[in-house]
N, C-alpha and C positions, 0 to 999 in steps of 0.2 A: 473798273477795268484798268489794270496797270499799264503804263506806257514804258516801263523799264525794259530795255533791251540789253541782254548780255551779248553784245555784238562780237562775233568771232574775230579775234586778233590774228595778225600774221604770225604771232608767236605760238607755236604748238606747245601744248603742255609738256613739260620736261619728262621724258620717259623714265627718268630715275626718281622723279619726285615721290611717287607713291610706293617706291620700293627701296628708297635709300636707307642705309643702315646707320647714318649719322644722326643720332638722336639728340645732338647738341642744338639743333635748330628748333626753336620754340616760338610760337605766335600767340600773342595776347591782344584782345580788343578792348579799347575803351568804349564808353557808352555813346560816342558821337555818331558812329556809322557802323553798327554791328553787321548789317547786311553785307556791306562791302567787304568787311573783314572775313565773313563766312565765305564769300565768293573767292577771296584770295586764298584762304585755307584750302578750299576745294580744288583750286587750280594746282596747288602744291601737293595735293594728295594727303593732307593731314588735317587734324582738328585744331581748334583754338584751345589754348590752355585755360584751366579753371582759375577764375579770379573773382573775389568777392568785392563788390562796390556798395558801400552804404553811405547814406547822407544823414548826419545827425540833425536833431530838431532845429539847431541854429544855422544849418546849411553847410557845416564842415563835412568834407569828403573823407571817407575811410576806404583804404585799398588793402587787400590781402591776397597774395599769390598762394594758391592752394596746392602746389606741387613743388618738388625740389627743382630748382633751376641752377644749382651750383655748377659752375664751369660751363654753362650753356650760352649759346648766342641767341639773345632774346630780341624779337621784333615786336614793338608796341604800335599797333595801328590806331591812330587817333587824329582825325582832322580837327583843328581848333575852330570849328564853325559854331553857329548859334546853338546854345548859349556860349558865347566865346569865352567868357571868363571862367565859367565852370569847367568847360572842356579843356582849356589850357591848364588850369590848376590840376585837374584830374590827370593829365598827361605827366606833369611834373611829379605828382605823388606816385604814379605808376613807375616812373623811372627810379625814384628814390627807393621804392619798395624792392625793385629788382636789384638795385645796387646793393642794398642791405642783405639780400638773399644770395649774394656772391655770384651773380651772373658774370660770365666771362666778358661778354660784350653786349651792350644795350644799344639798339638802333631805334630811334623814333621815326616811325613811318607816318608822314604827315601829308595826306592827299590834298589838304588845304591848310595853308599857313596863315593863321589869323594875325592881326595887327601888322600886316605887311605894308599897308598903304602909306604909313608914316615912315618912309625909308631914308629920309634926309630932312634937313632943316630948310624950310622955305620961308620961315619968318623967325623972329626972335622968340626966345623963351618957350620953346616947344620940345616935346620929347621925340626921340627917334625910336618908336616902339618896336620896329622890326629888329633893331639891334638889341633892345632890352629883352625881347622874347628869346633871341638867340643866346644871350648871356644866361638867362634863367634855365634854358634847356641844358646847356653845357654844365652849369654849376650843379644842377640836380643829379648829374651823373651819366648823362648820355655819352656814348662813344662815337656815334655816327647819326646822321640825319638823312632820310630819304624824303625829299619834298617834291611836289608836283606843281608845275606852272606857277612859280613864285611871281609876285606882282612885278618885281624887277630882278634881273639876273644878279645884280650887285649884292643881293641879300646873302648869296652863297658865301661871300667874303666876310660876313658878320660872324660866322661860326669859327671857333678855334679848334674844331674837329672836322673830319671829312663830311662833306655835304654832297650827296648825289642828287642833281637836279633833273627830274624826269619830266618830259612833256606829254600832255594828253593829246596832242595834235595827231599822232598816228591813228587813234581811234576815230577822230573826226575826218581825217583824210579818207580812210577806208569807206566810211559811210557815204561821203560825198561822191567818191568815185563810183560807188554802186548805183547812185542815182543818175549818173551819166548826164549831168547838166551841161548845157552848151553855152557858148559865148560868156564864159565866166570872167568876172573882174573881182579881185579880192580887195576889200576896203578896210583900211584902218580907221577906227572911229575917232582917233586923235593922233597928234604927231608923236606922242610917246610910244604908241604901239606900232610904229612903222616897221621896226626890225622884225617883230613877231609876224606882221602881215606879209612882209617880203618873203620870209622863210616859208610861210604857209603857201603863198602864191607859187614859189619855186617848186614845191612838192606837187602842186596841181598843174603839172605840165607847163610851168612858166607862165601862168596866167598874168594878165596885166594888173597893175596895182593902182589904186586910187586912195586918196587921203582926205579925211574930213578935217577942215580947218575950223577949230573952235577955241573959245576962250572960256575957261571955268570961272564963274563968279563966286562960287562958294562950294562947300562940301555937298555932294549929291545934287548940285545945280550946274547945268552946262548950257552955254549959248552956242549954237551951231551957226557958222557963218557961211561957208561955201565948200564945194567939192573941188579938189585938185585931181584932175584925171577925167577920162571919158567913161561915162557909165550909161549913156543913152542906148536903149535897146538891148542892154546886157543883163545877165543874171548876176546880181551883186551879192557877194558873200562877206558880211561884216564879221570881223574876227577880233575877239578880245579875250583876256585871261579870265574875267569874271563878269557876271551880270548882277549888280546889286539892286538899285532901285529901277534900273533900265532906262533912266533918263537920257543918258548919253546915247545909247544904242538905238532907242526909239526915235529920238530927234534926228539921228543920222539916217535912219530908214526913211523918215518923212522927206528929208532933203533929197535922198537918192531917188525916191519916187518922183519928186518935183523935177529932178534933173533928167527924168526919162528912163530910169532903170525898169526893165521889164518885170523882174522878180527880185525879191530881197530875202536872203536867208541870214540868220544870226547864228554864229558859232562861238561858244565859250566853254572853257573847261569847268569853271566853278559857278554853280547856280545858287548864288547867295539869296536872291529873290526877296529883298526887303520891300515892304509896301511902299508905293503902289505898283511894284514890278509886274504882277500878274495882270492887272488891268491894262497896263501899257503893252505888254507882250501879246496879249490875246485880242488886241483891238483890230486885227486884220491887216496890219501893215507888213507882216512877215508871212511868207509862204510856210516857213518852218523855223522853229527855234531849237537849235541842237546843242545840248549840254551833256556833261558826264555826271556820274554818280559819285564824284569825289566828295560832294556834300549830299546828304540824303534829301530827296525832294518829297515832301509830304503829299499824300493823295489830294489834299485840298488845293495844292498848287498846280495840279495837272490841268491842262487846257488843250483844246484841239490845236494841233500843230506843234506841240512840244514833243521832242524826242530826247530821251535820256539813254545814253550809251554807257556801258560798263567799262571801267578802267581796271577791273580786277585782274585780268590776264596780264596786262602791262605791269602792274605793281607786283604781281606774283612772280613774274619773270625777273623783274629787277631785284627782288628779295633773293631769289635763287642765285642769281649771278653775283650779287654782293657776298652771299654766304660762301659761294664756291670760288671767290676771288677771280672771277672772269669779267670781261669788259661789259659795262652797261651801255656806254655810248654807241657800241657797234649795233645795238638794236635799232638805231634810227638812221643808219646809213642806207 
């Protein structure tokens, strides 16, 4: 039984989308999240373009566009999620194929931007992979990027081409409002997520804000210390951009319970869900774990209390507005 919800967005389907005469708009999907790409195409009232993807015996990826895209505005939908290296390289090859097929403009639509966590140097002799990925995308021939909930907003500046940064939070807002939760407090699982949590709280009727004070001892290992803010007797909503191993967010939930929170919800755009995330999230410490389908969630990862919301309408509307040269930021006002 699937738990995937195509939650209705505030953005109504563009009435021109299924009738537009501008055949320059073309959508193509990589292999990372075909279902999301199909939903986006449906929102826009069009189909996905034909593309052949093959893998040679040694693992090399082959891409061929099977229709003329000369002079067209091409949108390539590909989150660089697991398997990150294969999907990232596939995106680069797709861009190169479209450039060599004389596309007028190529936009990489990345619902999830992999390699984003290394966005600055925190120690000596390490790579800034978020910048490296941006360089590769630009050099392969992309003219624009549409990204969703980047790990840090500064990554937009790593691109030497326009980058539209879209947030998945409107989908989460609408769902939480529908639940009509009372005595809300929005909680940031770490100091680095305070700006995200503050924005989230403002949209939820200026809900109070709390912060988890923690110190990370290593990659995917977190030590939770204490809560800054009042959570006793309240419904706590933990907000983050992604859930990977769920170590940070589950430890935060345990601390919130200890501090007297009545209910704990987890909200994140990207469901990375690396082991042992499912065991941690399904342990009963959350009333509900709310994520989006920016990354495909395999059936094996579903558990009671998981809610997957679709961002297809939001991304479809973004693509349409970029193509029509209208404002994207106005969608979130």
